[in-house]
C-alpha positions in Angstrom: 156.2 94.3 94.8 152.8 94.1 96.7 151.1 95.9 93.5 152.2 93.9 91.1 151.6 91.0 93.3 147.7 92.1 93.2 147.8 93.1 89.5 149.5 89.5 89.1 147.2 87.3 91.3 144.2 89.3 89.5 144.8 88.3 86.4 145.9 85.0 87.4 142.4 83.9 88.9 140.7 85.4 85.4 143.3 83.7 82.9 143.1 80.0 85.5 139.3 79.9 84.8 139.5 80.8 81.0 142.3 78.5 80.3 140.3 75.6 82.1 137.1 75.9 79.9 138.9 76.3 77.0 141.0 73.2 77.1 139.1 71.3 79.2 141.4 70.6 81.9 140.6 70.8 85.7 143.5 72.1 87.3 145.4 75.0 85.3 148.5 77.1 86.5 149.3 80.1 86.0 151.7 82.5 86.8 152.4 86.3 85.2 155.7 87.4 85.0 155.6 91.5 84.5 159.6 92.2 84.9 162.1 92.6 83.2 159.4 91.5 80.4 156.1 90.9 80.8 155.1 86.9 79.9 153.0 84.0 81.0 153.9 81.1 82.2 151.5 78.0 82.1 151.5 74.3 83.5 148.8 71.4 83.7 149.1 67.8 85.1 149.6 66.6 81.9 153.0 68.5 81.1 154.7 66.3 84.3 156.1 69.8 85.6 157.0 71.6 82.7 156.2 74.8 81.8 154.8 76.7 78.6 156.1 80.6 78.7 154.7 82.9 76.5 155.9 86.1 76.3 153.3 89.2 76.4 154.6 91.3 73.8 151.1 93.3 73.0 151.0 94.5 76.4 154.5 95.0 77.0 154.0 98.8 76.7 151.2 98.9 79.1 151.5 99.3 82.6 149.1 96.9 84.9 147.3 99.6 86.2 146.0 100.3 82.8 145.0 96.4 82.2 143.3 96.5 85.7 141.3 99.5 84.6 140.5 98.4 81.3 139.0 94.9 83.4 137.2 96.5 85.8 136.5 99.6 84.3 134.7 98.8 80.8 132.2 96.4 82.7 131.3 98.7 84.9 130.9 101.7 83.0 128.7 99.0 81.0 126.6 98.3 83.8 126.4 101.7 84.1 125.1 102.8 80.8 122.9 99.7 81.2 121.1 100.7 84.4 120.4 103.9 83.1 118.9 102.5 79.4 116.5 100.6 81.9 115.5 103.0 84.1 114.3 105.2 80.9 112.8 102.3 79.6 110.9 102.0 83.1 109.8 105.1 83.5 107.5 105.3 80.5 106.4 102.2 81.3 105.1 103.0 84.5 103.9 106.0 83.8 101.7 103.9 81.1 100.9 101.1 84.1 99.8 104.6 86.3 97.6 105.6 83.5 96.3 102.3 82.8 95.4 102.0 86.6 93.7 105.2 86.6 91.4 104.3 84.1 90.1 101.2 85.7 89.7 103.4 88.6 88.2 106.7 87.7 87.3 105.8 83.8 89.5 108.7 82.7 93.0 109.0 82.4 95.7 111.4 81.0 96.8 111.3 77.9 100.3 109.5 77.0 103.8 111.4 75.7 104.1 110.4 71.9 107.1 112.9 70.7 109.7 111.5 73.1 111.5 108.0 73.9 112.1 105.5 71.9 109.9 103.9 69.0 108.2 101.3 70.5 107.6 102.9 73.6 105.8 106.0 71.2 103.8 103.4 69.5 102.6 102.0 72.8 101.5 105.5 74.0 99.7 105.9 70.6 97.9 103.0 69.9 97.0 103.8 74.5 95.8 107.1 73.5 93.8 105.7 70.7 92.2 103.6 73.4 91.1 106.2 76.1 89.6 108.4 73.2 87.5 106.0 71.5 86.3 105.0 75.1 85.8 108.2 75.9 83.9 109.3 72.5 81.9 105.6 73.4 81.0 106.6 76.9 80.0 110.4 75.3 77.5 108.9 72.5 75.9 106.7 75.3 74.9 109.1 77.5 73.7 111.3 74.8 71.6 108.2 73.7 70.4 107.9 77.4 69.6 111.4 77.7 67.7 112.0 74.4 66.2 108.5 75.1 64.8 109.6 78.5 64.0 113.3 77.5 61.8 112.2 74.3 59.9 110.1 76.4 59.0 112.0 79.4 56.3 114.0 76.9 54.1 111.3 75.8 54.7 109.2 79.7 53.2 113.2 81.1 50.4 112.9 78.5 49.5 109.0 79.1 49.4 110.2 82.4 46.9 113.3 82.2 45.4 111.0 79.8 45.0 108.3 83.0 43.7 110.5 85.4 40.8 111.2 83.5 39.5 107.9 83.2 36.4 107.1 84.7 37.0 103.7 85.5 39.4 103.7 88.9 40.8 100.6 88.5 42.0 101.2 85.0 42.7 104.4 86.1 45.0 103.2 88.8 46.7 101.0 86.9 47.8 102.8 84.1 48.9 105.5 86.8 51.2 102.7 88.1 52.8 101.7 85.0 53.6 105.3 84.4 54.9 106.0 87.7 57.1 103.4 87.4 57.9 104.0 83.6 59.5 107.4 85.2 61.3 105.6 87.9 63.1 103.6 85.4 64.1 107.0 83.3 65.0 108.1 86.6 67.2 105.8 86.9 68.4 106.1 83.6 69.5 109.4 84.0 71.2 108.2 87.3 73.2 106.1 85.3 74.4 108.6 83.3 75.2 111.2 85.9 77.2 109.0 87.6 79.0 112.2 89.7 82.1 111.6 88.4 81.5 115.7 87.7 80.7 116.6 91.1 83.1 118.8 93.3 84.4 116.9 96.3 83.5 118.1 99.6 83.9 117.6 102.6 81.6 115.1 104.2 80.0 113.9 107.4 79.2 110.4 106.5 76.5 110.3 109.9 75.0 113.3 109.3 74.2 112.2 105.3 73.2 108.9 107.0 70.7 110.4 109.1 69.3 113.0 106.6 68.3 109.3 104.8 66.6 107.5 107.4 64.9 110.7 107.7 63.8 110.8 104.1 62.8 107.3 104.4 60.3 107.2 106.9 58.0 105.7 107.9 60.2 102.7 107.0 61.9 100.4 109.9 66.0 101.9 109.9 67.8 100.9 112.5 70.8 103.3 112.3 73.6 102.4 114.4 76.2 105.4 114.4 79.7 105.5 115.1 82.4 108.0 115.0 84.0 108.1 111.8 86.1 111.2 110.5 85.0 113.8 108.2 86.4 113.0 104.1 86.2 114.6 101.2 83.7 112.9 98.7 80.8 113.6 96.3 78.2 114.2 98.7 75.2 113.9 96.7 76.5 110.8 94.6 77.4 109.1 97.9 73.5 110.1 99.0 72.0 108.9 96.0 74.0 105.4 96.2 72.9 105.1 99.5 69.6 105.5 99.1 69.6 102.9 96.2 71.2 100.5 98.4 67.7 101.4 100.9 65.5 100.7 98.1 66.7 97.6 97.1 66.9 96.1 100.5 62.9 97.7 100.9 61.8 96.2 97.3 64.0 92.9 97.2 64.3 92.7 101.0 62.5 93.1 104.2 62.1 95.3 107.1 63.7 96.5 109.9 67.2 97.8 108.0 70.0 98.2 109.5 72.4 100.7 108.5 75.1 101.9 109.7 79.0 103.3 109.4 82.2 102.4 111.2 85.6 103.0 110.6 88.0 99.7 109.8 91.7 99.5 108.8 91.5 102.8 107.6 89.0 102.7 105.9 84.9 104.0 106.1 82.4 100.9 106.3 78.7 102.0 105.3 77.0 98.7 105.7 73.2 98.1 104.6 71.6 95.1 105.9 67.7 94.1 105.2 66.4 90.7 107.0 64.8 89.0 103.4 65.5 86.0 102.2 68.7 86.7 100.1 69.8 85.9 96.8 71.9 83.1 95.1 75.7 83.0 95.4 76.3 82.5 92.0 74.4 86.1 90.9 76.2 88.2 93.5 78.9 89.4 91.2 76.1 89.4 88.0 74.2 91.6 90.0 76.4 94.9 89.5 76.2 94.7 85.7 73.7 96.7 84.1 70.7 95.7 83.4 71.3 92.7 85.2 68.5 90.9 87.9 68.1 88.2 90.3 65.3 86.0 90.5 63.4 87.8 93.2 63.2 90.9 91.4 62.1 89.4 88.3 58.3 89.7 89.3 58.9 93.1 90.5 59.2 96.0 87.5 62.6 98.0 87.6 65.6 98.2 85.0 68.2 96.3 86.8 70.5 99.6 87.2 70.3 100.4 90.9 73.5 98.0 91.7 75.7 99.1 88.9 74.6 102.9 89.9 76.1 102.1 92.9 79.4 100.1 91.4 80.1 103.5 89.7 79.6 105.4 92.5 81.8 103.7 94.8 84.7 103.5 91.9 85.0 107.0 91.5 85.1 107.5 95.3 88.4 104.5 95.0 86.0 102.5 97.1 85.1 99.1 96.9 82.1 97.0 97.4 80.9 93.9 99.2 77.7 91.8 99.5 77.3 88.7 100.8 74.2 86.2 102.4 73.6 87.3 105.7 73.7 84.0 108.3 70.5 85.6 110.3 69.2 86.1 107.2 69.2 88.7 104.5 71.3 90.6 102.4 74.6 92.6 103.2 76.0 95.4 101.0 79.3 97.0 102.5 80.6 99.9 100.8 84.3 100.2 101.9 85.5 104.5 101.1 89.4 105.0 101.8 90.0 107.3 104.6 93.0 109.9 102.9 95.9 110.4 104.8 96.3 113.8 106.6 99.1 115.9 105.1 102.4 116.6 106.9 101.8 119.6 109.1 103.4 122.9 108.4 106.3 124.1 110.7 104.4 127.2 112.7 107.9 127.9 114.7 108.6 131.7 115.0 112.1 131.8 116.5 114.4 132.0 113.9 117.0 130.5 115.9 115.2 127.1 116.0 114.3 127.8 112.2 117.9 127.6 111.5 118.5 124.4 113.9 115.5 122.9 112.5 117.1 123.5 108.8 120.8 122.4 109.9 119.1 119.0 111.1 117.3 118.5 108.4 120.0 118.8 105.6 123.0 117.6 108.0 
């Protein structure tokens, strides 16, 4: 019958390949016979036209459909089971990957489940949770230490300043007051670095208004503000303001006026640019300058803590943005802050006609 022919053809191909591999023959011919009783016929070129017949007594009581079901069904079911197991293994690994990415961007990550899943995954999650906890404790202790140092130094600095103000020697008095003010500015940078703005709430922020406020704040500094239309984005406005103020201060202290300030939209990001007309910095120092307490050669003769760009980098990171620093061809240093523009949420259906709602629901589902 046609059914027996299809089944015999399927088994023939399987057995021919198997026998060819086992006996090393290049041309093996196999023929299945199901009636009157199951048997197999085999021939190779070395047999000179003779056939070997072997009865299939083991499978005599099995239907061909059952044999095909076993041959096809078992691998298929095995493949489905393997796929399910792989997906179950990948799901916690994906959670681990997402948590690690989140920590690298924001410095915080949720603790992973350690009560469910394979033993190896639970052990990895436990190690990740311990790492996050240790880093959080280290960060907390660092903040407490910086806050304590800053607080404890304020009182003696205030006494020194009051004493300096009463000195009769004007030259000595001005020098001491300058040093005290500089130390106070360094303490403020410690506090700013400690308070990176991660606890500040997000709110709709107009970048142009924020930049205009800074231009007014830094008068009479020569700042040339190139204003373009940019969308309102959710941001930590106080932190952003501190970020750009740090960049303007750096441009003023280590660069030269005029300072160029601009904001524009490019590739679904808002680009905030601060550029000066100074000498710039060596290319090999650019990456290092964003590390805490690292200062460029041009800044070593000027008092400071080396935290300015480190504060900028932290604030950019909590906004999931990027920072680029490079020397301009016409001279000076240019810093570009890239902030992502959130995609708008899908508009809610405002259709009030019941018939239209039914049609829309049917079209979406069917």
